[in-house]
C-alpha positions as a Markdown table, in Angstrom:
| # | Residue | x | y | z |
|---|---|---|---|---|
| 1 | Met | 18.9 | -3.5 | -7.8 |
| 2 | Leu | 15.7 | -3.3 | -5.7 |
| 3 | Cys | 17.8 | -3.2 | -2.5 |
| 4 | Arg | 19.8 | -0.2 | -3.8 |
| 5 | Leu | 16.7 | 1.6 | -5.1 |
| 6 | Met | 14.9 | 1.3 | -1.8 |
| 7 | Gly | 18.0 | 2.1 | 0.3 |
| 8 | Trp | 17.6 | -0.9 | 2.5 |
| 9 | Thr | 20.3 | -1.8 | 5.0 |
| 10 | Met | 22.0 | -4.9 | 3.6 |
| 11 | Leu | 21.6 | -8.1 | 5.8 |
| 12 | Ser | 24.0 | -11.0 | 5.9 |
| 13 | Pro | 22.7 | -13.6 | 8.5 |
| 14 | Asp | 24.7 | -16.6 | 9.5 |
| 15 | Lys | 22.1 | -18.9 | 7.8 |
| 16 | Gly | 20.3 | -18.2 | 4.6 |
| 17 | Ser | 16.5 | -18.3 | 4.4 |
| 18 | Phe | 16.4 | -20.5 | 1.4 |
| 19 | Ala | 17.9 | -23.9 | 0.7 |
| 20 | Asp | 19.7 | -22.6 | -2.4 |
| 21 | Asn | 21.0 | -19.4 | -0.6 |
| 22 | Gln | 23.5 | -20.7 | 1.9 |
| 23 | Asp | 26.7 | -19.5 | 0.4 |
| 24 | Lys | 27.6 | -16.3 | 2.2 |
| 25 | Asn | 30.3 | -15.6 | -0.3 |
| 26 | Ala | 27.8 | -15.6 | -3.2 |
| 27 | Trp | 27.3 | -12.1 | -4.8 |
| 28 | Tyr | 23.5 | -12.4 | -4.4 |
| 29 | Tyr | 23.5 | -13.8 | -0.8 |
| 30 | Ser | 22.9 | -10.5 | 1.1 |
| 31 | Ala | 20.6 | -9.1 | -1.6 |
| 32 | Ile | 18.2 | -12.1 | -1.4 |
| 33 | Glu | 18.2 | -12.0 | 2.4 |
| 34 | Thr | 17.6 | -8.2 | 2.4 |
| 35 | Ala | 14.8 | -8.5 | -0.2 |
| 36 | Tyr | 13.2 | -11.3 | 1.8 |
| 37 | Ala | 13.4 | -9.4 | 5.1 |
| 38 | Asn | 11.7 | -6.4 | 3.5 |
| 39 | Gly | 8.9 | -8.4 | 1.9 |
| 40 | Ala | 10.0 | -8.1 | -1.7 |
| 41 | Ile | 10.5 | -11.9 | -2.0 |
| 42 | Leu | 8.1 | -14.4 | -0.5 |
| 43 | Lys | 9.0 | -17.8 | 0.8 |
| 44 | Leu | 6.7 | -19.9 | -1.4 |
| 45 | Gly | 9.0 | -23.0 | -1.2 |
| 46 | Gln | 12.4 | -24.1 | 0.0 |
| 47 | Asn | 14.3 | -22.4 | -2.9 |
| 48 | Cys | 14.7 | -18.9 | -4.2 |
| 49 | Arg | 16.1 | -19.9 | -7.7 |
| 50 | Pro | 18.9 | -17.3 | -7.9 |
| 51 | Gly | 20.4 | -18.9 | -11.0 |
| 52 | Glu | 17.2 | -18.7 | -13.0 |
| 53 | Ala | 15.9 | -15.8 | -15.2 |
| 54 | Ile | 13.2 | -13.7 | -13.6 |
| 55 | Ala | 9.8 | -13.6 | -15.4 |
| 56 | Arg | 8.1 | -10.3 | -16.1 |
| 57 | Glu | 5.3 | -11.1 | -13.7 |
| 58 | Glu | 7.8 | -11.9 | -11.0 |
| 59 | Met | 9.6 | -8.5 | -11.6 |
| 60 | Ala | 6.2 | -6.7 | -11.3 |
| 61 | Ala | 5.3 | -8.5 | -8.1 |
| 62 | Met | 8.7 | -8.0 | -6.4 |
| 63 | Thr | 8.7 | -4.3 | -7.3 |
| 64 | Val | 5.2 | -3.7 | -6.0 |
| 65 | Arg | 5.9 | -5.6 | -2.8 |
| 66 | Ala | 9.1 | -3.5 | -2.3 |
| 67 | Leu | 7.0 | -0.4 | -2.6 |
| 68 | Gly | 4.8 | -1.6 | 0.2 |
| 69 | Phe | 1.5 | -2.3 | -1.7 |
| 70 | Ala | 1.3 | -6.1 | -1.6 |
| 71 | Gln | -2.1 | -5.9 | 0.2 |
| 72 | Leu | -3.5 | -3.5 | -2.3 |
| 73 | Ala | -2.5 | -5.9 | -5.1 |
| 74 | Gly | -4.8 | -8.5 | -3.6 |
| 75 | Val | -7.9 | -6.3 | -4.0 |
| 76 | Val | -7.3 | -4.7 | -7.4 |
| 77 | Gln | -6.9 | -8.0 | -9.3 |
| 78 | Asp | -10.0 | -7.3 | -11.5 |
| 79 | Asp | -8.3 | -4.1 | -12.8 |
| 80 | Cys | -5.8 | -6.1 | -14.9 |
| 81 | His | -6.9 | -5.9 | -18.5 |
| 82 | Phe | -4.3 | -8.1 | -20.1 |
| 83 | Ala | -5.9 | -11.3 | -21.6 |
| 84 | Asp | -2.8 | -13.5 | -21.1 |
| 85 | Val | -2.5 | -12.8 | -17.3 |
| 86 | Thr | -3.7 | -15.6 | -15.1 |
| 87 | Thr | -1.4 | -15.2 | -12.1 |
| 88 | Asn | -0.4 | -12.1 | -10.2 |
| 89 | Pro | -3.0 | -9.9 | -11.9 |
| 90 | Gly | -3.1 | -7.3 | -9.0 |
| 91 | Tyr | 0.6 | -6.8 | -9.1 |
| 92 | Ile | 0.6 | -6.4 | -12.8 |
| 93 | Ala | -2.3 | -4.0 | -12.7 |
| 94 | Leu | -0.4 | -1.8 | -10.2 |
| 95 | Ala | 2.8 | -2.1 | -12.2 |
| 96 | Tyr | 0.9 | -0.9 | -15.3 |
| 97 | His | -1.0 | 1.9 | -13.7 |
| 98 | Met | 2.1 | 3.1 | -11.8 |
| 99 | Gly | 3.7 | 3.4 | -15.2 |
| 100 | Phe | 6.8 | 1.3 | -14.7 |
| 101 | Met | 5.7 | -1.7 | -16.8 |
| 102 | Ser | 3.6 | -1.9 | -19.9 |
| 103 | Gly | 2.2 | -4.7 | -22.1 |
| 104 | Val | 3.9 | -6.0 | -25.2 |
| 105 | Ser | 0.6 | -5.1 | -26.9 |
| 106 | Glu | -2.7 | -3.6 | -25.9 |
| 107 | Thr | -4.1 | -6.9 | -24.7 |
| 108 | Asn | -1.0 | -9.0 | -23.9 |
| 109 | Phe | 1.6 | -8.7 | -21.1 |
| 110 | Gln | 3.7 | -11.9 | -21.7 |
| 111 | Pro | 3.9 | -12.5 | -17.9 |
| 112 | Lys | 6.0 | -15.7 | -18.2 |
| 113 | Ala | 8.6 | -14.2 | -20.6 |
| 114 | Ser | 12.0 | -13.6 | -19.0 |
| 115 | Ser | 13.1 | -10.1 | -18.3 |
| 116 | Arg | 16.4 | -8.8 | -19.7 |
| 117 | Arg | 18.9 | -6.7 | -17.8 |
| 118 | Glu | 18.1 | -3.6 | -19.8 |
| 119 | Gln | 14.4 | -4.1 | -19.1 |
| 120 | Ala | 15.0 | -4.3 | -15.3 |
| 121 | Ala | 17.1 | -1.2 | -15.5 |
| 122 | Ala | 14.4 | 0.7 | -17.3 |
| 123 | Val | 11.7 | -0.5 | -14.9 |
| 124 | Leu | 13.6 | 0.6 | -11.8 |
| 125 | Leu | 14.5 | 4.0 | -13.4 |
| 126 | Arg | 10.8 | 4.6 | -14.0 |
| 127 | Val | 10.0 | 3.6 | -10.4 |
| 128 | Tyr | 12.7 | 6.0 | -9.2 |
| 129 | Asp | 11.2 | 8.8 | -11.2 |
| 130 | Arg | 7.7 | 8.2 | -9.8 |
| 131 | Met | 9.1 | 7.9 | -6.2 |
| 132 | His | 10.7 | 11.3 | -6.5 |
| 133 | Ala | 7.9 | 13.1 | -8.4 |
| 134 | Ala | 6.6 | 16.3 | -6.8 |
| 135 | Val | 3.1 | 16.1 | -5.3 |
| 136 | Lys | 1.4 | 19.2 | -4.0 |
| 137 | Thr | -0.3 | 18.7 | -0.7 |
| 138 | Gly | -2.6 | 20.9 | 1.5 |
| 139 | Thr | -6.2 | 21.4 | 2.4 |
| 140 | Gly | -8.9 | 21.7 | -0.3 |
| 141 | Ser | -11.8 | 20.0 | -2.0 |
| 142 | Ser | -10.9 | 20.4 | -5.7 |
| 143 | Gly | -10.2 | 17.0 | -7.1 |
| 144 | Val | -11.5 | 13.4 | -7.2 |
| 145 | Arg | -12.7 | 12.4 | -3.7 |
| 146 | Ala | -11.5 | 9.1 | -2.4 |
| 147 | Glu | -14.8 | 7.5 | -1.2 |
| 148 | Ala | -15.1 | 6.4 | 2.4 |
| 149 | Ile | -16.8 | 3.3 | 3.5 |
| 150 | Asp | -19.4 | 3.9 | 6.2 |
| 151 | Asp | -20.0 | 0.6 | 8.0 |
| 152 | Leu | -21.5 | 0.7 | 11.5 |
| 153 | Ser | -21.9 | -3.0 | 11.8 |
| 154 | Gly | -19.5 | -5.6 | 13.1 |
| 155 | Arg | -17.3 | -5.7 | 16.2 |
| 156 | Ile | -15.4 | -2.6 | 15.3 |
| 157 | Pro | -17.4 | 0.0 | 13.4 |
| 158 | Met | -15.7 | 1.3 | 10.3 |
| 159 | Cys | -16.2 | 5.0 | 10.0 |
| 160 | Pro | -15.6 | 7.2 | 7.3 |
| 161 | Arg | -12.3 | 6.5 | 6.0 |
| 162 | Ala | -11.2 | 5.6 | 2.4 |
| 163 | Pro | -9.5 | 2.3 | 2.2 |
| 164 | Leu | -6.4 | 2.0 | 0.0 |
| 165 | Glu | -8.4 | 0.5 | -2.9 |
| 166 | Asn | -10.7 | 3.6 | -3.0 |
| 167 | Val | -7.7 | 5.9 | -2.9 |
| 168 | Tyr | -6.4 | 3.9 | -5.9 |
| 169 | Asp | -9.7 | 4.2 | -7.7 |
| 170 | Ala | -9.7 | 8.0 | -7.1 |
| 171 | Ala | -6.2 | 8.3 | -8.4 |
| 172 | Ile | -6.9 | 6.3 | -11.6 |
| 173 | Lys | -10.0 | 8.5 | -12.2 |
| 174 | Ala | -8.0 | 11.7 | -11.6 |
| 175 | Gly | -5.4 | 10.6 | -14.1 |
| 176 | Lys | -1.8 | 11.6 | -14.4 |
| 177 | Gly | -1.4 | 15.2 | -13.3 |
| 178 | Gly | -4.8 | 15.2 | -11.6 |
| 179 | Ala | -5.8 | 15.8 | -7.9 |
| 180 | Val | -7.2 | 13.5 | -5.2 |
| 181 | Val | -9.1 | 14.6 | -2.1 |
| 182 | Leu | -8.8 | 12.6 | 1.2 |
| 183 | Arg | -11.1 | 13.0 | 4.1 |
| 184 | Thr | -8.9 | 13.1 | 7.2 |
| 185 | Ala | -11.0 | 14.7 | 9.9 |
| 186 | Pro | -11.1 | 12.5 | 13.0 |
| 187 | Cys | -14.4 | 11.0 | 14.0 |
| 188 | Ala | -15.9 | 9.0 | 16.8 |
| 189 | Val | -18.6 | 6.3 | 17.0 |
| 190 | Glu | -20.2 | 5.5 | 20.3 |
| 191 | Val | -21.4 | 1.9 | 20.7 |
| 192 | Lys | -24.1 | 1.5 | 23.4 |
| 193 | Asn | -25.3 | -2.0 | 24.3 |
| 194 | Gly | -23.9 | -3.3 | 21.0 |
| 195 | Lys | -25.6 | -0.6 | 18.9 |
| 196 | Ala | -23.5 | 2.0 | 17.0 |
| 197 | Leu | -24.7 | 5.6 | 17.1 |
| 198 | Pro | -24.1 | 8.1 | 14.3 |
| 199 | Ala | -20.5 | 9.2 | 13.7 |
| 200 | Leu | -19.4 | 12.5 | 15.1 |
| 201 | Thr | -16.6 | 14.6 | 13.7 |
| 202 | Leu | -14.0 | 15.6 | 16.3 |
| 203 | Thr | -11.7 | 18.6 | 16.7 |
| 204 | Glu | -8.0 | 18.0 | 17.0 |
| 205 | Lys | -8.2 | 18.8 | 20.7 |
| 206 | Glu | -10.9 | 16.2 | 21.2 |
| 207 | Leu | -8.8 | 13.7 | 19.4 |
| 208 | Ala | -5.8 | 14.5 | 21.6 |
| 209 | Asp | -8.0 | 14.1 | 24.7 |
| 210 | Tyr | -9.0 | 10.7 | 23.6 |
| 211 | Leu | -5.5 | 9.7 | 22.8 |
| 212 | Glu | -4.4 | 10.7 | 26.3 |
| 213 | Ser | -7.3 | 9.2 | 28.1 |
| 214 | Asp | -6.9 | 6.3 | 30.5 |
| 215 | Gly | -8.0 | 2.9 | 29.2 |
| 216 | Ala | -7.7 | 3.9 | 25.5 |
| 217 | Thr | -6.1 | 1.3 | 23.3 |
| 218 | Thr | -4.8 | 2.2 | 19.8 |
| 219 | Ser | -4.5 | 0.1 | 16.7 |
| 220 | Arg | -4.3 | 0.4 | 12.9 |
| 221 | Ser | -6.3 | -0.9 | 10.0 |
| 222 | Ala | -3.9 | -1.9 | 7.2 |
| 223 | Arg | -6.9 | -2.1 | 4.7 |
| 224 | Tyr | -8.1 | 1.4 | 5.6 |
| 225 | Ala | -4.5 | 2.7 | 6.1 |
| 226 | Ser | -6.1 | 4.5 | 9.1 |
| 227 | Ser | -5.6 | 4.4 | 12.8 |
| 228 | Tyr | -8.2 | 4.0 | 15.5 |
| 229 | Leu | -8.5 | 3.8 | 19.2 |
| 230 | Val | -11.0 | 2.1 | 21.5 |
| 231 | His | -12.1 | 4.0 | 24.6 |
| 232 | Thr | -13.9 | 1.7 | 27.1 |
| 233 | Val | -16.6 | 3.5 | 29.0 |
| 234 | Ser | -18.2 | 0.4 | 30.6 |
| 235 | Ala | -18.6 | -3.3 | 29.9 |
| 236 | Asn | -21.3 | -2.6 | 27.3 |
| 237 | Asp | -20.3 | 0.9 | 26.1 |
| 238 | Lys | -17.3 | 1.9 | 24.0 |
| 239 | Val | -16.2 | 4.7 | 21.8 |
| 240 | Tyr | -14.3 | 4.0 | 18.6 |
| 241 | Val | -12.2 | 6.9 | 17.3 |
| 242 | Trp | -10.9 | 6.9 | 13.7 |
| 243 | Tyr | -8.1 | 9.3 | 12.7 |
| 244 | Glu | -5.3 | 9.6 | 10.2 |
| 245 | Ser | -1.8 | 9.5 | 11.6 |
| 246 | Ala | 1.1 | 11.1 | 9.7 |
| 247 | Glu | 2.0 | 7.5 | 8.6 |
| 248 | Asp | -1.5 | 6.9 | 7.2 |
| 249 | Ile | -1.6 | 10.1 | 5.2 |
| 250 | Ala | 1.9 | 9.6 | 3.9 |
| 251 | Leu | 1.1 | 6.1 | 2.6 |
| 252 | Lys | -2.0 | 7.4 | 0.7 |
| 253 | Val | 0.0 | 10.3 | -0.7 |
| 254 | Glu | 2.7 | 7.9 | -1.8 |
| 255 | Leu | 0.2 | 5.7 | -3.6 |
| 256 | Cys | -1.1 | 8.8 | -5.4 |
| 257 | Arg | 2.4 | 9.9 | -6.3 |
| 258 | Leu | 3.2 | 6.5 | -7.8 |
| 259 | Leu | 0.0 | 6.6 | -9.8 |
| 260 | Gly | 1.0 | 9.9 | -11.3 |
| 261 | Val | -1.3 | 12.2 | -9.3 |
| 262 | Ala | 0.0 | 15.8 | -9.0 |
| 263 | Ala | -1.9 | 17.0 | -5.9 |
| 264 | Val | -3.4 | 15.4 | -2.8 |
| 265 | Tyr | -5.7 | 17.6 | -0.7 |
| 266 | Thr | -7.2 | 16.8 | 2.7 |
| 267 | Glu | -10.5 | 18.0 | 4.1 |
């Protein structure tokens, strides 16, 4: 069901990835291999247990991983309010706030309880609805701002970009139907003799010049969901340029969409 929902190309390798998924004629063979290749299933042991019922917490975890937010689940674990959850709290928190799974009561989730077929169908239909919800985008400053982290220490200075967990916080605060504001203006930090100077906002042309300059190396921070490049001036002097690629902005907008936000503005 996840493979169909996400539209993944089905895989059927000659050898299965799990000891109990070696029969290529099994109805689940390709689905398991495809889900594993796309990160929805983790290899935590030799077996995948295809003949066993799936627990509610497993369904939450697999769905959040399929949506691409496994790393975020690791940093929002404290946001899970269910008293009976001891494992996978971040995944369950995201499943709850994204609106595709709820508790059996205000304080209990029953994470170990087996999921039924109709429950799985209902969950994925809710995910489908969130994935296809309309989100207004454009420039503006009316909404809850996703706070950036200004950190000029360390080997690579982090300058002002909102990590995914801050986008998540802003979306939760904005609430369903609310608006979130992202700061996307490119900025540069010059490091001279190991000391970072104040960040400077760049124009799009200045960013383009840096991207086309000789000796510039580009990379991406998964935590910040932002891209950066390092321009080497000399052995002791470098310039770090942070910017939002189309992929970075799309991921943050998608997170807001799944959390029920109606508008995402950039400034």
